[in-house]
N, C-alpha and C positions, 0 to 999 in steps of 0.2 A: 521492594524488599532489598535489604542490604546484600551486596555480593558476598559470596563465600570465598575464603582464601583456599588456595590449592594445597591443603595440608590435612592430614589425619593425625590427631594427637591423643595421647593417653593421659591418665591422671594418677596421682600419687597413692591414693588409698581407697577405702570402701565408700567414701562419700566425698563430694566436692568441697573444697575449702572456699572461704570467701575470696581469697586471691585467685583461685582457679575460675570461679564463677565470673569475676570481673574480667579476667584475662580472656576467657572464651567469648564473652559478650563483646569485648573490644576487638578481638582478632578474628573471630568468625571462622573457625575451621570448618571444612566441608564435612568431615566425619570424625569419629572417635574410635578408639580401640581399647579393649579390656585385656588385662592379664590376671594371673592367679592372685596377685596382691589386691585386686579389686573385687574378689569373689568372697562373699560371706554366706549369708542365708538368703533364701529365695526373695523375700520382699525387699531386702537391701539391694540385690542386683537389679530388680525392676525399678526401684527408686533411683538408683544411680544412673541407669540408662535414660530414664525420663528426665532427670535433672540435667544431664548432658544436652539432650535435645532442647530443653527449655532455654538454656543459655544462648543458643543461636536462633531460637524462634522458628525452628524448622522441624516439624514432627516427622518428616521423611529423612532427616539427616541419618546417614548409615552408621551403624555401630558394628565394628569388626571384632573378631576374636580368632585365635588359633585353636581350633577344635578338630584335631586330626584323628585321635586315637593313639594308643601307645604312649610314648613318653612326652609327646606334645599334645596336651589336652588340658585346657584351663578349667573347665567344669569337671569336677570330680565327685565321687560319692560323698554325701548322699544326694547331691544336686543332680548328677548324671552318673551312669555306670562307667566303669573303666572299660573302654573299648579296645579292640585289637588294633595294632599298627598296620600300616599299609602292606608291609611285607607278609603279614599273616593272610591278608586277603589275596595277595599275589600267589602265595603257596597253594591256596584253595583253587585259584584260577588255573594253575599248572596241572592240577589233578582233574579238574572238571571246569571247562571254560564257562559254561552257562551258569554253573553254581557260583563261580567267582564273580562274574558280572552282576549277578543278582545280589550277592552279598555286598558288593561295593555300593550298589544303588541303595540297598536297605540301610547300610551303615550311615550313609550320607542323609537319608531320609530321617533316621533317628536323630542325627545331629540337628536337623532342622526343627524337629519337635522340641528338642532340648533347648535350643537357642531362642526360638520365637516366643516361647512362654515368658521370656524376660525382655522381649523387644529387640534382641540382637539379630541383625538382618544380613550380615555378611560373614562368611567363614573362609579363612585363608587356607583353602583346600580346593582342588587337588594339588598334591605334590607331584610335579611332572619331571622331576630330576631323575636321571638314569645313572646311578653310581657305577664306578668301575672298581676293580679290586685294588685295595690299598688306599683308597680315597679316605678323607676325613669322615669320621662317624657322625658328623653334624647332620648328614642326610640319613645314611645307614638304613635302619629298619623303617624309616618313614617312607621309603620308596616302595612302589608296588612290585618292582622287579628290576632286573639288570639288562633288560632289552627294551628298546623303544616301543615295540608293538604292544607288549604287556602293559607298559606304563600308560600309553595312549588309550588303550581299551578300558582299563579300570579307572583311569582319570576321567574319561568321558562319562562312564556310568556314575561315578561319584558326583560329578557336576550336575548331571540330570537329576540325581536324587535330591540334591540341595535345592535346585530350581523347582522341583515338584513340590517341595515343602515351603516355598516362598522365601528362600535364603539365597543370597548372591554367592556364587563360587568365585574364588580368587586363585588362579593358577600361578604356581611359583616353581622355580625362581628363574625367570627368563634371562638369557636363552639357554640355561642349563647349569646346574650347580654340582652335577654328579662327579666331576673330575677334580674338584677342589681338594687339595691335600692339607688344608688348614681350615680352622673354624673361623668364619667371618665375624663371629661375635668378638674375636680377639685380634685377628690380623687379616691382612689382605692377601688372598691366594692368587697365584698366576697359573693359568693353564696354557701350555705350549703346544697343544695338539693341533695338527694341520686342519685347515678349514674344511676340507672334504670329509674328514672323519667327524668333525663337529656337526656338520650338516646331516650325516647319516645317522648318528647315534644320539647326540644331545639335543639338536633343534627339532628332531622329528615329532616328538609328542606335542610340542607347542604348535607346530605347523598343523598337525592333525586336528587340534582343538582351537584353532585361531579365531573361531567364531564366538568364543566365550567372552563375557562382558568385561572382565577385569583380569589383569596380569600384574605380577610383582617381579621386579628386577632382581638380579643377582649382584652382590658385591664381589665380583670376580673379574680379574683381568684375563682377556683372551688375546694372547700375543699375536695370533695370526690375523686378528682384526684391528685391534688397537693396543699396542704394547705399553701404553702409559696410563690409561684410565680404565677403571672397572666399568662394567656394563651400566651401572647406575648413573655414572657421570660421563659416559662416552656417547657423544653425539653420533659417532660413526656406528657403534653397535646398535643404538636405538633406531637410527634412520635406515641403515643398510641391512641389518639383520632382523631386528624385532619387527619393525614396520615393513621392511622390504622382503627379505627372503621368507621369513616366517609368515608374513602377511597379516599381522595382528593390528587391527585398527580399533581395539577396545581401549578402555581406560587403563593407562599404565601407571602403576604406583611403585615408588621406590621401596626397597627393603628398609629396615629400620635404620634411621640415621644415628641412633644412639649406640649402635654397634661400633666396634673399634676399627673396622676395616677401612672406613673412609677417612681421608686426611683432611686437615683444615678445621677451623672453628665452625660453629653451627651456622652462622650466616653464610659462610663460604660454601658449606655443604649444600644448603638449600639453593643457593644461586647456581651452583654447578649442576645440580640435579635438574632444575628447570631449564637451564641453558642447553642441556643435552637432549631435551625433548620429552622428558618424563612428565606426565601430567600432574602428579600428586606427590608431595613429600610426606613421608611417614616418619613420625617420631613417637616412640613407644614408652619410654621409662617414666614419664610424668615429672621430670625434674624441671622446675619452673625456669631456671636460668637458661637451660638448653632450649626449651620451647620458645622462650622469648627471642633467642638468637635465630631459630628457624623462622619464626613469624616475621622477623625484621626484614627479611629479604624474600619472603614468599608473597607472590602477587595474587590478586583475585582470579578465580577461574574465568577464562574467557575463550572465545574462538573455538577451535577444534577440541580443546581440553574440556571446555564447558559442555559442548555437544556430546562428547564421549561420556562425561559424568551423568548427564541427563539420560542418555541412552542406557547406561548401566542400571540406573535406578528403575527404568521402565521394565527391566527383567523381573522385578519383584511383582509378581502377579498373584492372583488368588491361588491359594494352596489347593492341591488335590484333596479328595475326600477320604484318603487313606485313614484307617483307624489305627491309633498308636498301639493299642494292645495287640492287634493283629500283626503289625509290622515288627514289633518286638518279639512276638512268638515265632514268626518266620525266621528272623535273624538268629534267634537262639538255636534253631535247627542246624545252622552252619557253625555257630560259635556258642557251644552250650554254656560256657561260663558267664555269658552276658545275657541276662534275662530281662 
């Protein structure tokens, strides 16, 4: 079988164009990602996912989505209910620890029901960032709380809920996005916090959940570690912090390269990400010219990166036997507006 390239790509619309089909067949991305622009009616979603996999000839090719709840949720009514944000689950946890943990698991298990019916097999959740006062709202209510213990506990429950439903969790944004004072969709933030405080506050949830199969990097500069390059393109952050101190040996995926935080053209971005030791380059917006640039300097998956990718896919096992109606009813006892 032809090797897959170390990239995850999006597409422009609700079905693949002839150019996209040819491009994917030629360039062989390892996986794909969906956004709201790709979501129409149920059969269309299933057809799009199947056609993506068909282009690369791999029925196991992972298809990712951001389905958190709150303002970051690509499947919306009537496809899926509007779910609460992570902060709402965190508020419940602070009132009743066991109820919060159960709600986090149930919410993720519901995401798995919603996603797998369309063949979507990876959810970019849990959000393990721990925001501080005054930070950019790009994380905001997406976070489970403002202390690492709460974030780790609820993030772990969410990851287990996804895995129980046969969907891969993707923890983000390593090694921590909670101190960024600007939105990485538009500019590159720098965090000047001393390393000791980063270890205690920002890195802790990722270290607690370092056994999870996939992590996503942050487009954030941590001046105490590498004053010039964001985590996504910093060999020092990847080697010393993510792989070293945090102890994560799972599949490491970049945050979206179509965001404005990273400098350089798209071939340069792809080369810098892979040179830093990140396993997979992610490009989301489906713009063909940009994807072509990413593909031009992205290499086939090999060595440790290939082993990590194969190990991540091995986490997709048979689903538990939970009944969807019962899970929805139990979740509705915690969040009555979501039935």
